[in-house]
MARNUDREN-338394 format. One record per atom (N, C-alpha, C, O): residue number from 1; x, y, z. Coordinates in steps of 0.2 Angstrom, whole numbers, plus 5000, padded with zeros to 4 digits. Atoms other than C-alpha are relative to their C-alpha. Layout:
N
{num=NUM | x=X | y=Y | z=Z}
...
END
This chain:
92
{num=1 | x=5003 | y=5006 | z=4998}
{num=1 | x=5044 | y=5053 | z=5074}
{num=1 | x=4993 | y=5001 | z=5004}
{num=1 | x=4990 | y=5006 | z=5003}
{num=2 | x=5007 | y=5000 | z=4996}
{num=2 | x=5029 | y=5049 | z=5085}
{num=2 | x=5001 | y=5002 | z=5007}
{num=2 | x=5005 | y=5000 | z=5011}
{num=3 | x=4999 | y=4997 | z=4993}
{num=3 | x=5027 | y=5059 | z=5101}
{num=3 | x=4996 | y=4996 | z=5005}
{num=3 | x=4997 | y=4996 | z=5011}
{num=4 | x=5004 | y=5004 | z=4995}
{num=4 | x=5013 | y=5048 | z=5108}
{num=4 | x=4997 | y=4994 | z=4996}
{num=4 | x=4997 | y=4993 | z=4990}
{num=5 | x=5003 | y=5006 | z=5003}
{num=5 | x=5004 | y=5031 | z=5105}
{num=5 | x=4994 | y=5002 | z=4995}
{num=5 | x=4993 | y=4999 | z=4991}
{num=6 | x=5006 | y=4998 | z=5004}
{num=6 | x=4989 | y=5040 | z=5098}
{num=6 | x=5001 | y=5002 | z=4993}
{num=6 | x=4998 | y=5000 | z=4988}
{num=7 | x=4998 | y=4998 | z=5007}
{num=7 | x=4998 | y=5047 | z=5083}
{num=7 | x=5002 | y=4994 | z=4996}
{num=7 | x=5000 | y=4993 | z=4990}
{num=8 | x=4998 | y=5006 | z=5003}
{num=8 | x=5005 | y=5030 | z=5079}
{num=8 | x=4994 | y=4996 | z=4998}
{num=8 | x=4993 | y=4993 | z=4993}
{num=9 | x=5006 | y=5003 | z=5002}
{num=9 | x=4988 | y=5022 | z=5080}
{num=9 | x=4996 | y=5003 | z=4995}
{num=9 | x=4993 | y=5000 | z=4991}
{num=10 | x=5004 | y=4997 | z=5005}
{num=10 | x=4980 | y=5035 | z=5070}
{num=10 | x=5003 | y=4999 | z=4993}
{num=10 | x=4999 | y=4998 | z=4988}
{num=11 | x=4997 | y=5002 | z=5006}
{num=11 | x=4993 | y=5032 | z=5056}
{num=11 | x=4999 | y=4993 | z=4998}
{num=11 | x=4998 | y=4992 | z=4992}
{num=12 | x=5002 | y=5007 | z=5002}
{num=12 | x=4990 | y=5014 | z=5057}
{num=12 | x=4993 | y=4999 | z=4997}
{num=12 | x=4992 | y=4995 | z=4993}
{num=13 | x=5007 | y=5000 | z=5003}
{num=13 | x=4971 | y=5016 | z=5055}
{num=13 | x=5000 | y=5003 | z=4994}
{num=13 | x=4996 | y=5000 | z=4989}
{num=14 | x=5001 | y=4997 | z=5006}
{num=14 | x=4973 | y=5028 | z=5041}
{num=14 | x=5003 | y=4996 | z=4994}
{num=14 | x=5000 | y=4995 | z=4989}
{num=15 | x=4997 | y=5004 | z=5005}
{num=15 | x=4985 | y=5016 | z=5032}
{num=15 | x=4995 | y=4994 | z=4998}
{num=15 | x=4994 | y=4992 | z=4993}
{num=16 | x=5004 | y=5006 | z=5001}
{num=16 | x=4973 | y=5001 | z=5035}
{num=16 | x=4994 | y=5002 | z=4996}
{num=16 | x=4992 | y=4998 | z=4991}
{num=17 | x=5006 | y=4998 | z=5004}
{num=17 | x=4958 | y=5011 | z=5028}
{num=17 | x=5002 | y=5002 | z=4993}
{num=17 | x=4998 | y=5000 | z=4989}
{num=18 | x=4998 | y=4998 | z=5007}
{num=18 | x=4967 | y=5018 | z=5013}
{num=18 | x=5002 | y=4994 | z=4996}
{num=18 | x=5000 | y=4993 | z=4990}
{num=19 | x=4998 | y=5006 | z=5003}
{num=19 | x=4974 | y=5001 | z=5009}
{num=19 | x=4994 | y=4996 | z=4998}
{num=19 | x=4993 | y=4994 | z=4992}
{num=20 | x=5006 | y=5003 | z=5002}
{num=20 | x=4957 | y=4993 | z=5010}
{num=20 | x=4996 | y=5003 | z=4995}
{num=20 | x=4993 | y=5000 | z=4990}
{num=21 | x=5004 | y=4996 | z=5005}
{num=21 | x=4948 | y=5006 | z=5000}
{num=21 | x=5003 | y=5000 | z=4993}
{num=21 | x=5000 | y=4998 | z=4988}
{num=22 | x=4996 | y=5000 | z=5006}
{num=22 | x=4962 | y=5006 | z=4987}
{num=22 | x=4999 | y=4993 | z=4997}
{num=22 | x=4998 | y=4993 | z=4991}
{num=23 | x=5000 | y=5007 | z=5003}
{num=23 | x=4962 | y=4987 | z=4985}
{num=23 | x=4992 | y=4999 | z=4997}
{num=23 | x=4992 | y=4996 | z=4992}
{num=24 | x=5006 | y=5001 | z=5002}
{num=24 | x=4943 | y=4987 | z=4984}
{num=24 | x=4998 | y=5004 | z=4993}
{num=24 | x=4995 | y=5001 | z=4989}
{num=25 | x=5001 | y=4996 | z=5006}
{num=25 | x=4942 | y=5001 | z=4971}
{num=25 | x=5004 | y=4997 | z=4994}
{num=25 | x=5001 | y=4996 | z=4988}
{num=26 | x=4995 | y=5002 | z=5006}
{num=26 | x=4957 | y=4995 | z=4960}
{num=26 | x=4998 | y=4993 | z=4998}
{num=26 | x=4998 | y=4991 | z=4992}
{num=27 | x=5001 | y=5007 | z=5002}
{num=27 | x=4952 | y=4976 | z=4961}
{num=27 | x=4993 | y=4999 | z=4998}
{num=27 | x=4992 | y=4995 | z=4993}
{num=28 | x=5007 | y=5002 | z=5001}
{num=28 | x=4933 | y=4975 | z=4962}
{num=28 | x=4996 | y=5005 | z=4996}
{num=28 | x=4991 | y=5003 | z=4993}
{num=29 | x=5004 | y=4995 | z=5004}
{num=29 | x=4926 | y=4991 | z=4955}
{num=29 | x=5003 | y=5001 | z=4993}
{num=29 | x=4999 | y=5001 | z=4988}
{num=30 | x=4997 | y=4999 | z=5007}
{num=30 | x=4939 | y=4995 | z=4941}
{num=30 | x=5002 | y=4994 | z=4997}
{num=30 | x=5003 | y=4994 | z=4991}
{num=31 | x=4998 | y=5007 | z=5002}
{num=31 | x=4944 | y=4977 | z=4939}
{num=31 | x=5007 | y=5001 | z=4996}
{num=31 | x=5008 | y=4998 | z=4991}
{num=32 | x=4993 | y=4999 | z=5003}
{num=32 | x=4962 | y=4983 | z=4934}
{num=32 | x=5004 | y=4994 | z=4999}
{num=32 | x=5007 | y=4993 | z=4994}
{num=33 | x=4996 | y=5006 | z=5001}
{num=33 | x=4971 | y=4967 | z=4938}
{num=33 | x=4998 | y=4995 | z=4994}
{num=33 | x=5003 | y=4993 | z=4990}
{num=34 | x=5002 | y=5004 | z=5006}
{num=34 | x=4961 | y=4958 | z=4925}
{num=34 | x=5001 | y=5003 | z=4993}
{num=34 | x=5003 | y=5000 | z=4988}
{num=35 | x=4998 | y=4996 | z=5006}
{num=35 | x=4963 | y=4972 | z=4912}
{num=35 | x=5007 | y=4999 | z=4998}
{num=35 | x=5009 | y=4999 | z=4993}
{num=36 | x=4993 | y=5000 | z=5001}
{num=36 | x=4981 | y=4972 | z=4914}
{num=36 | x=5003 | y=4993 | z=4998}
{num=36 | x=5007 | y=4992 | z=4993}
{num=37 | x=4998 | y=5007 | z=5002}
{num=37 | x=4984 | y=4953 | z=4914}
{num=37 | x=4996 | y=4996 | z=4995}
{num=37 | x=4999 | y=4992 | z=4991}
{num=38 | x=5004 | y=5004 | z=5005}
{num=38 | x=4970 | y=4946 | z=4904}
{num=38 | x=4999 | y=4993 | z=5003}
{num=38 | x=4996 | y=4989 | z=4999}
{num=39 | x=5001 | y=5007 | z=4997}
{num=39 | x=4970 | y=4931 | z=4916}
{num=39 | x=4995 | y=5000 | z=5005}
{num=39 | x=4997 | y=5000 | z=5011}
{num=40 | x=5006 | y=4999 | z=4995}
{num=40 | x=4953 | y=4931 | z=4924}
{num=40 | x=5001 | y=4994 | z=5005}
{num=40 | x=4999 | y=4995 | z=5011}
{num=41 | x=5000 | y=5006 | z=4995}
{num=41 | x=4956 | y=4913 | z=4932}
{num=41 | x=5006 | y=5002 | z=5005}
{num=41 | x=5004 | y=5000 | z=5011}
{num=42 | x=4995 | y=4998 | z=4995}
{num=42 | x=4972 | y=4919 | z=4940}
{num=42 | x=4998 | y=5005 | z=5005}
{num=42 | x=4999 | y=5005 | z=5011}
{num=43 | x=5003 | y=4994 | z=4996}
{num=43 | x=4964 | y=4935 | z=4947}
{num=43 | x=4995 | y=4997 | z=5005}
{num=43 | x=4995 | y=4999 | z=5011}
{num=44 | x=5005 | y=5003 | z=4995}
{num=44 | x=4950 | y=4925 | z=4954}
{num=44 | x=5003 | y=4996 | z=5005}
{num=44 | x=5001 | y=4996 | z=5011}
{num=45 | x=4997 | y=5004 | z=4994}
{num=45 | x=4961 | y=4913 | z=4963}
{num=45 | x=5004 | y=5004 | z=5005}
{num=45 | x=5004 | y=5003 | z=5011}
{num=46 | x=4996 | y=4996 | z=4995}
{num=46 | x=4972 | y=4927 | z=4970}
{num=46 | x=4995 | y=5004 | z=5004}
{num=46 | x=4996 | y=5004 | z=5010}
{num=47 | x=5004 | y=4995 | z=4997}
{num=47 | x=4958 | y=4939 | z=4975}
{num=47 | x=4993 | y=4997 | z=5003}
{num=47 | x=4990 | y=5000 | z=5007}
{num=48 | x=5006 | y=5003 | z=4997}
{num=48 | x=4943 | y=4927 | z=4979}
{num=48 | x=5002 | y=4994 | z=5004}
{num=48 | x=5000 | y=4993 | z=5009}
{num=49 | x=4999 | y=5007 | z=4996}
{num=49 | x=4949 | y=4909 | z=4983}
{num=49 | x=5005 | y=5001 | z=5006}
{num=49 | x=5004 | y=4998 | z=5011}
{num=50 | x=4994 | y=5000 | z=4995}
{num=50 | x=4965 | y=4914 | z=4993}
{num=50 | x=5000 | y=5007 | z=5002}
{num=50 | x=5005 | y=5010 | z=5004}
{num=51 | x=5000 | y=4993 | z=4998}
{num=51 | x=4959 | y=4931 | z=4998}
{num=51 | x=5003 | y=5002 | z=5007}
{num=51 | x=5007 | y=5007 | z=5007}
{num=52 | x=4997 | y=4999 | z=4993}
{num=52 | x=4964 | y=4930 | z=5017}
{num=52 | x=5008 | y=5000 | z=4999}
{num=52 | x=5011 | y=5005 | z=5002}
{num=53 | x=4992 | y=5000 | z=5001}
{num=53 | x=4982 | y=4925 | z=5013}
{num=53 | x=5003 | y=5005 | z=4996}
{num=53 | x=5008 | y=5008 | z=4998}
{num=54 | x=4997 | y=4995 | z=5005}
{num=54 | x=4985 | y=4936 | z=4998}
{num=54 | x=4999 | y=5007 | z=5002}
{num=54 | x=5004 | y=5011 | z=5002}
{num=55 | x=5001 | y=4993 | z=4998}
{num=55 | x=4978 | y=4952 | z=5005}
{num=55 | x=5004 | y=5001 | z=5006}
{num=55 | x=5007 | y=5007 | z=5006}
{num=56 | x=4996 | y=4999 | z=4995}
{num=56 | x=4987 | y=4950 | z=5021}
{num=56 | x=5007 | y=5001 | z=4998}
{num=56 | x=5011 | y=5005 | z=5001}
{num=57 | x=4993 | y=4999 | z=5003}
{num=57 | x=5003 | y=4948 | z=5012}
{num=57 | x=5001 | y=5006 | z=4996}
{num=57 | x=5006 | y=5010 | z=4997}
{num=58 | x=4999 | y=4994 | z=5003}
{num=58 | x=5000 | y=4962 | z=5001}
{num=58 | x=5000 | y=5006 | z=5005}
{num=58 | x=5004 | y=5011 | z=5004}
{num=59 | x=5000 | y=4995 | z=4995}
{num=59 | x=4996 | y=4973 | z=5016}
{num=59 | x=5007 | y=5001 | z=5003}
{num=59 | x=5009 | y=5006 | z=5004}
{num=60 | x=4993 | y=4999 | z=4997}
{num=60 | x=5013 | y=4969 | z=5024}
{num=60 | x=5005 | y=5002 | z=4995}
{num=60 | x=5009 | y=5006 | z=4996}
{num=61 | x=4996 | y=4998 | z=5005}
{num=61 | x=5022 | y=4971 | z=5007}
{num=61 | x=5000 | y=5008 | z=4999}
{num=61 | x=5005 | y=5011 | z=4998}
{num=62 | x=5001 | y=4993 | z=5001}
{num=62 | x=5015 | y=4988 | z=5004}
{num=62 | x=5002 | y=5004 | z=5006}
{num=62 | x=5005 | y=5010 | z=5005}
{num=63 | x=4998 | y=4997 | z=4994}
{num=63 | x=5018 | y=4993 | z=5022}
{num=63 | x=5008 | y=5001 | z=5000}
{num=63 | x=5010 | y=5006 | z=5002}
{num=64 | x=4993 | y=5000 | z=5000}
{num=64 | x=5036 | y=4988 | z=5020}
{num=64 | x=5003 | y=5005 | z=4995}
{num=64 | x=5008 | y=5009 | z=4996}
{num=65 | x=4998 | y=4995 | z=5005}
{num=65 | x=5037 | y=4998 | z=5004}
{num=65 | x=5000 | y=5007 | z=5003}
{num=65 | x=5005 | y=5011 | z=5001}
{num=66 | x=5000 | y=4993 | z=4997}
{num=66 | x=5031 | y=5014 | z=5013}
{num=66 | x=5005 | y=5001 | z=5005}
{num=66 | x=5007 | y=5007 | z=5006}
{num=67 | x=4995 | y=4999 | z=4994}
{num=67 | x=5042 | y=5011 | z=5028}
{num=67 | x=5007 | y=5001 | z=4997}
{num=67 | x=5011 | y=5005 | z=5000}
{num=68 | x=4994 | y=4999 | z=5004}
{num=68 | x=5057 | y=5010 | z=5016}
{num=68 | x=5001 | y=5007 | z=4998}
{num=68 | x=5006 | y=5011 | z=4998}
{num=69 | x=5000 | y=4993 | z=5002}
{num=69 | x=5052 | y=5026 | z=5008}
{num=69 | x=5000 | y=5005 | z=5006}
{num=69 | x=5004 | y=5010 | z=5005}
{num=70 | x=5000 | y=4996 | z=4994}
{num=70 | x=5049 | y=5034 | z=5025}
{num=70 | x=5007 | y=5001 | z=5003}
{num=70 | x=5010 | y=5006 | z=5005}
{num=71 | x=4994 | y=5000 | z=4998}
{num=71 | x=5066 | y=5029 | z=5030}
{num=71 | x=5005 | y=5004 | z=4996}
{num=71 | x=5009 | y=5007 | z=4999}
{num=72 | x=4996 | y=4995 | z=5004}
{num=72 | x=5074 | y=5037 | z=5015}
{num=72 | x=4999 | y=5007 | z=5001}
{num=72 | x=5004 | y=5011 | z=5001}
{num=73 | x=5002 | y=4993 | z=4999}
{num=73 | x=5065 | y=5053 | z=5018}
{num=73 | x=5003 | y=5002 | z=5007}
{num=73 | x=5006 | y=5008 | z=5007}
{num=74 | x=4998 | y=4998 | z=4994}
{num=74 | x=5070 | y=5053 | z=5036}
{num=74 | x=5008 | y=5000 | z=5000}
{num=74 | x=5010 | y=5005 | z=5003}
{num=75 | x=4993 | y=4999 | z=5000}
{num=75 | x=5088 | y=5049 | z=5033}
{num=75 | x=5003 | y=5005 | z=4996}
{num=75 | x=5008 | y=5008 | z=4998}
{num=76 | x=4998 | y=4994 | z=5004}
{num=76 | x=5090 | y=5062 | z=5020}
{num=76 | x=4998 | y=5006 | z=5002}
{num=76 | x=4999 | y=5012 | z=4999}
{num=77 | x=5003 | y=4994 | z=4997}
{num=77 | x=5080 | y=5074 | z=5030}
{num=77 | x=4997 | y=5005 | z=4995}
{num=77 | x=4998 | y=5011 | z=4994}
{num=78 | x=5004 | y=4997 | z=5006}
{num=78 | x=5069 | y=5079 | z=5015}
{num=78 | x=4994 | y=5003 | z=5003}
{num=78 | x=4990 | y=5000 | z=5007}
{num=79 | x=5006 | y=4997 | z=4998}
{num=79 | x=5056 | y=5092 | z=5019}
{num=79 | x=4995 | y=5002 | z=4994}
{num=79 | x=4989 | y=5003 | z=4996}
{num=80 | x=5005 | y=4998 | z=5006}
{num=80 | x=5049 | y=5096 | z=5001}
{num=80 | x=4995 | y=4994 | z=4999}
{num=80 | x=4997 | y=4989 | z=4998}
{num=81 | x=5005 | y=5005 | z=5001}
{num=81 | x=5033 | y=5087 | z=4999}
{num=81 | x=5000 | y=4997 | z=4993}
{num=81 | x=4998 | y=4991 | z=4992}
{num=82 | x=4999 | y=5003 | z=5007}
{num=82 | x=5036 | y=5085 | z=4980}
{num=82 | x=5005 | y=4995 | z=5000}
{num=82 | x=5005 | y=4990 | z=4996}
{num=83 | x=4995 | y=5005 | z=5000}
{num=83 | x=5052 | y=5076 | z=4983}
{num=83 | x=4998 | y=4994 | z=5004}
{num=83 | x=5000 | y=4988 | z=5002}
{num=84 | x=5003 | y=5006 | z=4996}
{num=84 | x=5044 | y=5065 | z=4996}
{num=84 | x=4996 | y=4996 | z=4996}
{num=84 | x=4997 | y=4990 | z=4996}
{num=85 | x=5004 | y=5004 | z=5004}
{num=85 | x=5031 | y=5060 | z=4984}
{num=85 | x=5004 | y=4997 | z=4994}
{num=85 | x=5002 | y=4991 | z=4992}
{num=86 | x=4996 | y=5003 | z=5006}
{num=86 | x=5044 | y=5057 | z=4970}
{num=86 | x=5004 | y=4994 | z=5003}
{num=86 | x=5004 | y=4989 | z=4999}
{num=87 | x=4996 | y=5006 | z=4997}
{num=87 | x=5054 | y=5045 | z=4982}
{num=87 | x=4995 | y=4995 | z=5001}
{num=87 | x=4997 | y=4989 | z=4999}
{num=88 | x=5005 | y=5006 | z=4999}
{num=88 | x=5038 | y=5035 | z=4986}
{num=88 | x=4998 | y=4997 | z=4993}
{num=88 | x=4998 | y=4991 | z=4992}
{num=89 | x=5003 | y=5003 | z=5007}
{num=89 | x=5033 | y=5034 | z=4967}
{num=89 | x=5006 | y=4997 | z=4996}
{num=89 | x=5005 | y=4992 | z=4992}
{num=90 | x=4994 | y=5003 | z=5004}
{num=90 | x=5051 | y=5030 | z=4960}
{num=90 | x=5003 | y=4995 | z=5004}
{num=90 | x=5007 | y=4991 | z=5001}
{num=91 | x=4996 | y=5005 | z=4996}
{num=91 | x=5057 | y=5019 | z=4974}
{num=91 | x=4999 | y=4993 | z=4997}
{num=91 | x=4994 | y=4991 | z=4995}
{num=92 | x=5000 | y=5006 | z=5003}
{num=92 | x=5062 | y=5002 | z=4967}
{num=92 | x=5002 | y=4995 | z=5005}
{num=92 | x=5002 | y=4989 | z=5003}
END
């Protein structure tokens, strides 16, 4: 777990930066949502018109996803980095 507040704040900052850069690259640089769905109107509404609401909800949902993965790793006392990565990737 966290020994002090600085470690927690550092991880929160890392998550926020990673999420922001990831969303920017996936959505605006590579345009993957439009390529996958083919629905440019829906993507524009989601990522441009309703940006503040949808991105904040995505931020929370992705955080919950990672917290559940972290909980599974913690409860099963998993030390192997490859198994940890597999749990995050396969989690449904």
